[in-house]
KOLLUM-257076 format. One record per residue (C-alpha): y, z, x; residue number from 1; residue in one letter. Coordinates in Angstrom, 3 decimals, padded with zeros to 6 digits. Example, Ala and Ser with C-alpha at 12.3 -4.5 7.8 and 13.67 -1.06 7.14 Angstrom:
<atoms>
<<-004.500, 007.800, 012.300>, 1, "A">
<<-001.060, 007.140, 013.670>, 2, "S">
</atoms>
This chain:
<atoms>
<<006.508, -034.787, -000.010>, 1, "X">
<<009.453, -037.132, -000.157>, 2, "X">
<<008.125, -039.582, 002.385>, 3, "X">
<<004.796, -039.749, 000.490>, 4, "X">
<<006.701, -040.539, -002.701>, 5, "X">
<<008.680, -043.281, -001.078>, 6, "X">
<<005.578, -044.894, 000.174>, 7, "X">
<<003.855, -044.823, -003.040>, 8, "X">
<<006.794, -046.325, -004.741>, 9, "X">
<<006.833, -049.404, -002.489>, 10, "X">
<<003.011, -049.582, -002.816>, 11, "X">
<<003.201, -049.600, -006.683>, 12, "X">
<<005.940, -052.186, -006.537>, 13, "X">
<<003.811, -054.515, -004.471>, 14, "X">
<<000.973, -054.178, -006.768>, 15, "X">
<<003.066, -054.685, -009.972>, 16, "X">
<<004.651, -057.921, -008.479>, 17, "X">
<<001.377, -059.392, -007.521>, 18, "X">
<<-000.426, -058.848, -010.974>, 19, "X">
<<002.582, -060.169, -012.738>, 20, "X">
<<002.802, -063.260, -010.647>, 21, "X">
<<-000.906, -063.890, -011.115>, 22, "X">
<<-000.613, -063.438, -014.665>, 23, "X">
<<002.397, -065.551, -015.039>, 24, "X">
<<001.335, -068.601, -012.931>, 25, "X">
<<-002.451, -068.428, -013.469>, 26, "X">
<<-003.154, -068.865, -009.741>, 27, "X">
<<-006.642, -069.168, -008.339>, 28, "X">
<<-008.399, -066.438, -006.522>, 29, "X">
<<-007.804, -067.985, -003.166>, 30, "X">
<<-004.167, -068.516, -003.980>, 31, "X">
<<-003.869, -065.098, -005.403>, 32, "X">
<<-005.438, -063.673, -002.220>, 33, "X">
<<-002.853, -065.467, -000.077>, 34, "X">
<<-000.026, -064.572, -002.451>, 35, "X">
<<-001.145, -060.961, -002.273>, 36, "X">
<<-000.925, -060.984, 001.535>, 37, "X">
<<002.410, -062.716, 001.398>, 38, "X">
<<003.974, -060.205, -000.812>, 39, "X">
<<002.083, -057.033, 000.131>, 40, "X">
<<002.646, -057.104, 004.007>, 41, "X">
<<006.393, -057.135, 003.994>, 42, "X">
<<006.416, -054.262, 001.294>, 43, "X">
<<003.860, -052.253, 003.168>, 44, "X">
<<005.743, -052.600, 006.396>, 45, "X">
<<008.866, -051.490, 004.634>, 46, "X">
<<007.104, -048.629, 003.198>, 47, "X">
<<005.907, -047.525, 006.598>, 48, "X">
<<009.461, -047.753, 008.096>, 49, "X">
<<010.720, -045.562, 005.241>, 50, "X">
<<008.032, -043.078, 005.814>, 51, "X">
<<008.554, -042.826, 009.395>, 52, "X">
<<012.306, -042.679, 008.979>, 53, "X">
<<012.035, -039.773, 006.571>, 54, "X">
<<009.445, -038.045, 008.731>, 55, "X">
<<011.934, -038.139, 011.678>, 56, "X">
<<014.533, -036.708, 009.387>, 57, "X">
<<012.333, -033.899, 008.226>, 58, "X">
<<011.303, -033.198, 011.907>, 59, "X">
<<014.930, -033.014, 012.761>, 60, "X">
<<015.716, -030.695, 010.075>, 61, "X">
<<012.860, -028.362, 010.901>, 62, "X">
<<014.072, -028.458, 014.691>, 63, "X">
<<017.580, -027.414, 013.393>, 64, "X">
<<016.107, -024.655, 011.217>, 65, "X">
<<014.021, -023.359, 013.969>, 66, "X">
<<017.100, -023.211, 016.261>, 67, "X">
<<019.040, -021.353, 013.465>, 68, "X">
<<016.194, -018.977, 013.064>, 69, "X">
<<015.826, -018.304, 016.670>, 70, "X">
<<019.426, -017.641, 017.033>, 71, "X">
<<019.528, -015.154, 014.100>, 72, "X">
<<016.310, -013.465, 015.237>, 73, "X">
<<018.182, -012.878, 018.542>, 74, "X">
<<021.133, -011.558, 016.841>, 75, "X">
<<019.031, -009.485, 014.574>, 76, "X">
<<017.079, -007.961, 017.421>, 77, "X">
<<020.262, -007.115, 019.410>, 78, "X">
<<021.851, -005.591, 016.182>, 79, "X">
<<018.842, -003.547, 015.535>, 80, "X">
<<018.442, -002.497, 018.964>, 81, "X">
<<022.138, -001.386, 019.336>, 82, "X">
<<021.714, 000.518, 016.079>, 83, "X">
<<018.544, 002.244, 017.158>, 84, "X">
<<020.122, 003.155, 020.646>, 85, "X">
<<023.292, 004.831, 018.932>, 86, "X">
<<022.893, 005.897, 015.205>, 87, "X">
<<019.185, 006.402, 015.282>, 88, "X">
<<019.430, 008.309, 018.485>, 89, "X">
<<022.001, 010.588, 016.953>, 90, "X">
<<019.546, 011.274, 014.152>, 91, "X">
<<016.805, 012.142, 016.793>, 92, "X">
<<019.224, 014.612, 018.460>, 93, "X">
<<020.369, 016.238, 015.160>, 94, "X">
<<016.902, 016.822, 013.951>, 95, "X">
<<015.448, 017.579, 017.325>, 96, "X">
<<012.870, 014.948, 017.133>, 97, "X">
<<010.476, 014.656, 020.010>, 98, "X">
<<006.983, 013.022, 020.757>, 99, "X">
<<005.540, 016.286, 019.370>, 100, "X">
<<007.132, 015.896, 015.816>, 101, "X">
<<004.547, 015.691, 013.271>, 102, "X">
<<004.357, 012.436, 011.063>, 103, "X">
<<003.010, 011.854, 007.588>, 104, "X">
<<002.461, 008.771, 005.265>, 105, "X">
<<004.341, 008.847, 002.102>, 106, "X">
<<002.410, 007.008, -000.694>, 107, "X">
<<004.408, 007.769, -003.764>, 108, "X">
<<007.402, 009.860, -004.984>, 109, "X">
<<009.980, 010.070, -007.752>, 110, "X">
<<013.720, 009.383, -007.506>, 111, "X">
<<013.531, 008.701, -003.811>, 112, "X">
<<014.488, 005.872, -001.250>, 113, "X">
<<011.795, 003.363, -001.990>, 114, "X">
<<011.972, 002.344, 001.600>, 115, "X">
<<010.031, 005.559, 002.797>, 116, "X">
<<006.987, 004.711, 000.634>, 117, "X">
<<003.972, 003.320, 002.445>, 118, "X">
<<005.164, 003.820, 005.938>, 119, "X">
<<004.966, 006.560, 008.591>, 120, "X">
<<007.748, 009.407, 008.391>, 121, "X">
<<008.615, 012.136, 010.678>, 122, "X">
<<008.333, 015.468, 008.841>, 123, "X">
<<009.985, 018.489, 010.287>, 124, "X">
<<011.810, 021.786, 009.306>, 125, "X">
<<015.451, 021.552, 009.768>, 126, "X">
<<018.142, 024.067, 008.132>, 127, "X">
<<015.570, 025.660, 005.938>, 128, "X">
<<014.505, 022.272, 004.541>, 129, "X">
<<011.620, 020.111, 004.761>, 130, "X">
<<012.826, 016.738, 006.083>, 131, "X">
<<011.552, 013.216, 006.055>, 132, "X">
<<012.782, 010.633, 008.328>, 133, "X">
<<011.344, 007.090, 008.806>, 134, "X">
<<009.861, 006.218, 012.156>, 135, "X">
<<012.012, 003.491, 013.985>, 136, "X">
<<008.967, 001.380, 014.745>, 137, "X">
<<008.248, 001.160, 011.049>, 138, "X">
<<011.442, -000.727, 010.393>, 139, "X">
<<010.681, -003.772, 012.415>, 140, "X">
<<007.021, -003.711, 011.245>, 141, "X">
<<007.862, -003.525, 007.475>, 142, "X">
<<011.364, -003.761, 006.131>, 143, "X">
<<012.714, -005.711, 009.001>, 144, "X">
<<011.069, -008.841, 007.693>, 145, "X">
<<012.794, -008.327, 004.289>, 146, "X">
<<016.163, -007.985, 005.954>, 147, "X">
<<015.635, -010.995, 008.079>, 148, "X">
<<014.686, -012.975, 004.814>, 149, "X">
<<018.045, -011.915, 003.311>, 150, "X">
<<019.908, -013.143, 006.431>, 151, "X">
<<022.017, -009.729, 006.858>, 152, "X">
<<024.652, -009.908, 009.597>, 153, "X">
<<026.807, -007.456, 011.339>, 154, "X">
<<027.977, -004.702, 009.170>, 155, "X">
<<025.776, -005.639, 006.280>, 156, "X">
<<022.735, -005.311, 008.479>, 157, "X">
<<023.972, -002.016, 009.813>, 158, "X">
<<024.520, -000.715, 006.141>, 159, "X">
<<020.963, -001.810, 005.318>, 160, "X">
<<019.662, 000.235, 008.552>, 161, "X">
<<021.447, 003.058, 007.520>, 162, "X">
<<020.106, 003.053, 003.957>, 163, "X">
<<016.547, 002.524, 005.321>, 164, "X">
<<016.857, 005.316, 007.841>, 165, "X">
<<018.018, 007.987, 005.346>, 166, "X">
<<016.743, 011.432, 006.138>, 167, "X">
<<015.504, 013.209, 002.873>, 168, "X">
<<015.968, 016.986, 002.981>, 169, "X">
<<014.163, 019.289, 000.401>, 170, "X">
<<015.219, 022.934, 000.531>, 171, "X">
<<012.023, 025.269, 001.171>, 172, "X">
<<013.259, 027.446, -001.473>, 173, "X">
<<012.832, 024.634, -004.024>, 174, "X">
<<009.247, 023.644, -002.934>, 175, "X">
<<006.801, 025.025, -005.542>, 176, "X">
<<003.580, 024.378, -003.609>, 177, "X">
<<001.293, 021.771, -002.180>, 178, "X">
<<-002.519, 021.074, -002.574>, 179, "X">
<<-005.108, 018.362, -001.932>, 180, "X">
<<-006.822, 016.447, -004.874>, 181, "X">
<<-009.490, 013.791, -005.464>, 182, "X">
<<-012.875, 013.531, -003.946>, 183, "X">
<<-014.733, 012.121, -000.987>, 184, "X">
<<-018.371, 010.694, -001.239>, 185, "X">
<<-020.672, 008.058, 000.025>, 186, "X">
<<-023.253, 006.074, -001.865>, 187, "X">
<<-025.871, 003.653, -001.101>, 188, "X">
<<-025.870, 000.282, -002.766>, 189, "X">
<<-029.175, -001.802, -002.622>, 190, "X">
<<-029.190, -005.354, -003.399>, 191, "X">
<<-031.809, -008.133, -003.129>, 192, "X">
<<-035.584, -007.861, -003.749>, 193, "X">
<<-036.948, -008.961, -007.084>, 194, "X">
<<-039.134, -012.037, -007.117>, 195, "X">
<<-042.811, -012.039, -007.682>, 196, "X">
<<-042.485, -013.557, -011.181>, 197, "X">
<<-043.363, -017.106, -012.299>, 198, "X">
<<-041.222, -020.336, -012.062>, 199, "X">
<<-042.056, -023.058, -014.556>, 200, "X">
<<-040.080, -025.462, -012.436>, 201, "X">
<<-041.878, -024.537, -009.161>, 202, "X">
<<-045.254, -024.787, -010.935>, 203, "X">
<<-044.655, -028.387, -012.204>, 204, "X">
<<-043.483, -029.649, -008.692>, 205, "X">
<<-046.311, -027.714, -006.885>, 206, "X">
<<-048.823, -029.102, -009.387>, 207, "X">
<<-047.649, -032.674, -008.914>, 208, "X">
<<-047.902, -032.375, -005.084>, 209, "X">
<<-051.129, -030.287, -004.619>, 210, "X">
<<-052.839, -030.007, -008.088>, 211, "X">
<<-053.788, -026.617, -009.500>, 212, "X">
<<-053.501, -024.685, -006.281>, 213, "X">
<<-050.015, -026.127, -005.753>, 214, "X">
<<-049.125, -025.114, -009.226>, 215, "X">
<<-049.943, -021.553, -008.678>, 216, "X">
<<-048.278, -021.370, -005.278>, 217, "X">
<<-045.236, -023.321, -006.363>, 218, "X">
<<-044.754, -020.954, -009.510>, 219, "X">
<<-044.133, -018.028, -007.281>, 220, "X">
<<-040.441, -017.089, -007.010>, 221, "X">
<<-038.744, -016.524, -003.698>, 222, "X">
<<-038.133, -012.662, -002.944>, 223, "X">
<<-034.748, -012.149, -001.430>, 224, "X">
<<-034.171, -009.662, 001.401>, 225, "X">
<<-033.608, -006.281, 000.366>, 226, "X">
<<-030.108, -005.023, 001.882>, 227, "X">
<<-028.688, -001.531, 001.886>, 228, "X">
<<-025.071, -000.845, 002.090>, 229, "X">
<<-023.318, 002.574, 002.596>, 230, "X">
<<-020.107, 002.721, 000.369>, 231, "X">
<<-017.465, 005.239, 000.922>, 232, "X">
<<-015.223, 006.388, -001.751>, 233, "X">
<<-012.162, 008.610, -000.909>, 234, "X">
<<-009.615, 009.318, -003.657>, 235, "X">
<<-008.248, 012.314, -001.837>, 236, "X">
<<-004.337, 012.703, -001.562>, 237, "X">
<<-002.109, 015.456, -000.866>, 238, "X">
<<000.387, 016.463, -003.618>, 239, "X">
<<003.690, 018.306, -002.672>, 240, "X">
<<005.504, 019.812, -005.850>, 241, "X">
<<009.121, 020.829, -005.734>, 242, "X">
<<012.261, 021.249, -008.011>, 243, "X">
<<015.081, 018.793, -008.123>, 244, "X">
<<018.760, 019.661, -008.058>, 245, "X">
<<018.630, 019.418, -011.851>, 246, "X">
<<015.592, 021.706, -012.175>, 247, "X">
<<012.980, 019.129, -012.879>, 248, "X">
<<009.642, 019.325, -011.298>, 249, "X">
<<009.134, 016.370, -008.843>, 250, "X">
<<005.987, 015.338, -006.765>, 251, "X">
<<005.420, 013.503, -003.607>, 252, "X">
<<002.148, 012.033, -002.706>, 253, "X">
<<001.085, 011.895, 000.776>, 254, "X">
<<-002.155, 010.901, 002.685>, 255, "X">
<<-004.909, 013.289, 002.426>, 256, "X">
<<-004.722, 014.005, 006.174>, 257, "X">
<<-001.332, 015.193, 006.012>, 258, "X">
<<-002.307, 018.348, 004.057>, 259, "X">
<<-002.863, 019.932, 007.549>, 260, "X">
<<000.700, 019.151, 008.654>, 261, "X">
<<002.043, 020.887, 005.478>, 262, "X">
<<-000.259, 023.859, 006.237>, 263, "X">
<<001.182, 024.051, 009.660>, 264, "X">
<<004.940, 023.676, 008.724>, 265, "X">
<<005.058, 025.682, 005.438>, 266, "X">
<<001.653, 027.721, 004.999>, 267, "X">
<<003.452, 030.085, 002.531>, 268, "X">
<<003.707, 027.052, 000.034>, 269, "X">
<<-000.093, 026.568, -000.015>, 270, "X">
<<-001.271, 026.468, -003.622>, 271, "X">
<<-003.759, 029.309, -003.284>, 272, "X">
<<-001.130, 031.449, -001.247>, 273, "X">
<<001.427, 030.890, -003.972>, 274, "X">
<<-000.992, 031.809, -006.703>, 275, "X">
<<-002.057, 035.016, -004.930>, 276, "X">
<<001.665, 036.066, -004.463>, 277, "X">
<<002.259, 035.559, -008.156>, 278, "X">
<<-000.760, 037.525, -009.332>, 279, "X">
<<000.312, 040.288, -006.846>, 280, "X">
<<003.816, 040.288, -008.249>, 281, "X">
<<002.502, 040.646, -011.806>, 282, "X">
<<000.478, 043.807, -010.685>, 283, "X">
<<003.421, 045.444, -008.999>, 284, "X">
<<005.743, 044.580, -011.931>, 285, "X">
<<003.342, 046.061, -014.285>, 286, "X">
<<003.189, 049.334, -012.196>, 287, "X">
<<006.941, 049.507, -011.766>, 288, "X">
<<007.525, 049.208, -015.478>, 289, "X">
<<004.945, 051.887, -016.271>, 290, "X">
<<006.390, 054.469, -013.864>, 291, "X">
<<007.853, 056.557, -016.509>, 292, "X">
<<004.811, 056.565, -018.506>, 293, "X">
<<001.745, 058.931, -018.741>, 294, "X">
<<-000.887, 058.278, -016.079>, 295, "X">
<<-003.431, 057.538, -018.838>, 296, "X">
<<-001.143, 054.671, -020.301>, 297, "X">
<<-000.805, 053.251, -016.755>, 298, "X">
<<-004.659, 053.281, -016.301>, 299, "X">
<<-005.109, 051.630, -019.766>, 300, "X">
<<-002.745, 048.858, -018.647>, 301, "X">
<<-004.531, 048.375, -015.451>, 302, "X">
<<-007.632, 048.067, -017.480>, 303, "X">
<<-006.058, 045.413, -019.521>, 304, "X">
<<-005.079, 043.532, -016.417>, 305, "X">
<<-008.725, 043.721, -015.186>, 306, "X">
<<-010.190, 042.495, -018.467>, 307, "X">
<<-007.824, 039.406, -018.358>, 308, "X">
<<-008.976, 038.618, -014.636>, 309, "X">
<<-005.666, 039.459, -013.021>, 310, "X">
<<-007.245, 042.505, -011.327>, 311, "X">
<<-010.598, 042.464, -009.509>, 312, "X">
<<-012.893, 045.538, -010.125>, 313, "X">
<<-012.136, 046.893, -006.673>, 314, "X">
<<-008.459, 046.642, -007.003>, 315, "X">
<<-008.719, 048.411, -010.372>, 316, "X">
<<-010.744, 051.115, -009.044>, 317, "X">
<<-008.264, 051.746, -006.089>, 318, "X">
<<-005.271, 051.832, -008.247>, 319, "X">
<<-007.033, 054.127, -010.883>, 320, "X">
<<-007.825, 056.554, -008.020>, 321, "X">
<<-004.312, 056.533, -006.754>, 322, "X">
<<-003.041, 057.398, -010.225>, 323, "X">
<<-005.679, 060.134, -010.859>, 324, "X">
<<-004.743, 061.581, -007.537>, 325, "X">
<<-001.262, 062.321, -008.951>, 326, "X">
<<-002.642, 064.508, -011.716>, 327, "X">
</atoms>
C-alpha cells in the first residue's frame, strides 16, 4: 500500500508541473509534448525506483516475520507437546481415560469454562461424578490458533493449557435428569417450472423477424427446468439438567447423538425414569401416611390418586385388593 502511494505522489507531481509550465509559458503542442517527456521520464523513473525499494523492504519485513512465526510455531509445538506428555497424561491416568472412553460435543452451558463449548469432550464417571475433559487433539485444532495469535510463551502458555484442559465434575447426586428435545424431519422443495405465458417483448422481436408466426412463437416464455431438493431439518438436542452448588438449576446442551452416552452412563437420570420414580414415591408416601387410618379412608385416598392420574386403574385395583384382604 505504501509503495503505491509513493508512486502516485510522483506521478501527480509530474502532471502538475507539466500543466503549470504549459499554462505559464504558453508553449505549443509539440513543445508541450517534448517538455512532457523531459519532465515526466525522470520523475517516473524515480517513482519506479521508490516503488522497487519499498517493495524490497516489505519483502524483507515479511521474510523476517515468517522467520519469527516459524520460530514461535516451533516453540509453541514443543511446549504443547511437553505439556501433553506430562500434565495431560497425568489427567488421563487420574481419570482412567482410554480409547474406549465415551466422547460428547458440548454445544452450550451456563457458568462454565467457555473453552469446552463446541468441541469434543471425554465424558466419564469418576468419584460419583459426571466428568467432562477436553480431548487433547481439539486444542491444536481450535483454541491453539487463538493462543498462537496471543503469542503465549513459557509459563503463560502452560497456564493457558491448564485453563483449557480443566476437568469439570458434576456430582451425580446433583443431576436432576436428561432428555432429548427438538425434531427431525425432511421436506421436498420444488423450484423451476412456470412459463407457458406470453411475453410482449418476445412477441415484438419475433414479429419483426418472422411476421405473425414469429410473434406467436416469440411471445412464449421459456419454461425453466423443474428441480426437486430434499431438505433436512434437525433441531434435536440433548439437555442435561443439574443443580449447582448454590442450588440453582443449570443446563448443559449436548449433541442429540450424545443422548445414548448419557443413557449408558447414568440411566437412572433419564427423565422418564426419574418421573416414574417420583410418582412411585408419592404413592408409597401416601400409603405410609395413612397406615393408621381406617381401610376405607385409605381406599378413598387411593381413589383420589387414581382420579388425579397418579395411579393407573390396574395399580388402584391391586392396592385396593391388598387393603380389602386385611379386613
